[in-house]
Structures are given as structure tokens and as C-alpha cells.
C-alpha positions in Angstrom: -0.9 -4.5 -11.0 -1.8 -6.1 -7.4 -1.3 -9.6 -9.5 2.2 -8.5 -10.4 3.1 -7.8 -6.5 1.7 -11.0 -5.1 -0.4 -11.1 -2.5 0.2 -9.0 0.7 1.7 -11.2 3.9 -0.5 -10.3 6.9 2.3 -9.7 9.4 2.6 -8.8 12.6 4.4 -6.0 14.3 7.0 -8.7 15.6 7.5 -10.2 12.1 8.4 -6.6 10.6 11.9 -6.3 8.8 13.7 -3.1 7.3 12.3 -4.6 3.8 8.6 -5.3 4.8 5.7 -3.1 3.6 4.6 -1.2 7.0 1.0 -0.3 5.5 -1.6 -1.2 7.9 -4.7 -3.7 6.2 -7.3 -5.9 7.7 -8.1 -9.2 6.7 -11.7 -8.1 5.6 -10.9 -5.7 2.3 -14.1 -3.9 3.3 -12.7 -2.4 6.5 -9.5 -0.5 7.5 -6.5 -1.8 9.2 -5.5 -0.1 12.7 -3.5 -1.3 15.5 -6.4 -1.6 17.9 -9.0 -3.2 15.6 -8.6 -7.5 15.6 -7.8 -8.9 12.1 -5.9 -5.8 11.3 -1.9 -6.8 9.8 0.9 -5.1 8.0 1.1 -5.4 4.2 4.3 -7.2 4.3 5.7 -7.0 0.5 8.4 -6.1 -0.3 9.4 -2.6 0.1 10.7 0.2 -2.2 14.3 0.5 -1.4 14.6 3.9 1.4 10.8 3.6 1.9 8.5 1.4 4.0 6.1 1.2 1.6 6.0 -1.7 -1.3 5.0 -0.1 -4.6 1.2 -0.4 -4.6 0.8 1.4 -1.0 3.5 4.1 -1.7 1.5 5.2 -4.7 -1.6 5.7 -2.3 0.2 7.7 0.4 2.7 9.8 -1.5 1.7 12.8 -3.0 4.1 15.3 -4.9 5.0 18.7 -2.9 2.1 21.3 -3.6 -0.1 18.9 -6.1 -3.8 18.6 -5.5 -5.1 15.2 -4.8 -6.3 13.6 -7.9 -9.6 12.5 -8.2 -9.9 8.7 -7.3 -12.4 6.3 -9.2 -13.2 3.9 -6.1 -14.0 1.0 -8.6 -10.8 1.2 -10.2 -8.3 -1.6 -8.7 -5.4 0.9 -9.5 -6.0 4.5 -9.5 -5.2 6.0 -12.7 -2.8 8.6 -11.4 -0.8 5.3 -10.1 -0.3 3.9 -13.6 0.9 7.2 -14.6 3.3 7.2 -11.8 4.1 3.7 -12.7 4.8 4.2 -16.5 6.9 7.5 -15.9 9.3 5.7 -13.5 
């Protein structure tokens, strides 16, 4: 799925627009992005209309109201519950 979305653009705060994903990532995929951590950037892919994140990151952060967290297999590239959401959309 990430191949279909294209690579993250690794944008700085100044480069963000209304239509760029604002999810923080780190250039080293083993680390989490944070404004105070060198090497952290914003994803920068195109957002889902009316939201601040791309399709992939929206699937990571969004959870239906009142629904318990699904168990995520960390070895999956795209968690199964996100695939279900994409198929049902």
C-alpha cells in the first residue's frame, strides 16, 4: 500500500501547506518523529480532503468512537484493520 501512496516527502514546518500530511516521522524509520529530535520531518504526502493526514497516517491515528483498539501485528507493513477500512471505503 505504501508503494501506491508514494514516498513521504520529508517536509519542514515551513514547507507544509493545507494539503500536505502533517504526521511527524523520522528519517531513520527506527525512530519516532518529534519536533525536538533532529532528523524529524512531516510526511508531506497529499492529505485526505478535510483532514490533516494522508490515507496511511489517517489509518494509524483514526479510531471509531467507542471502538477498542484492534491488535496490530508490528511485522505487517499495513495493519489488517487499515486494509479493511480501505476496502470498505
